[in-house]
C-alpha positions, 0 to 999 in steps of 0.5 A: 465519443471521448478519446481514451488516454494512456495511464502514465503513472500511479502514485499509490494504491490504498487498500482497506484491511482489517488486520495490518500484520496479516495483510503485510504477511502477504504483501511483504513475504509473498510479493516482496513489498517493504514497510516504508513508514507508518501512519500513527493513530491513537491506538497504534498504527492506522496504516503502513506505507509499503514500497517494492524494491524494484519500483512501481506504485506504493501501497498503503495498508489502511486499518479499516 
């Protein structure tokens, strides 16, 4: 049996979403995440990178 190893860090989590604005309303207004930068696409942002002011892994909301 392989020994279990501790998870020492997560850089980011990418979440597929159908509506960036609606998804950010939850992650931003409810949980306190802030927009860090956009991923540009041909018809507007393809996704948004989010960070939390208290740290932790970053989130990427990706328009799917």
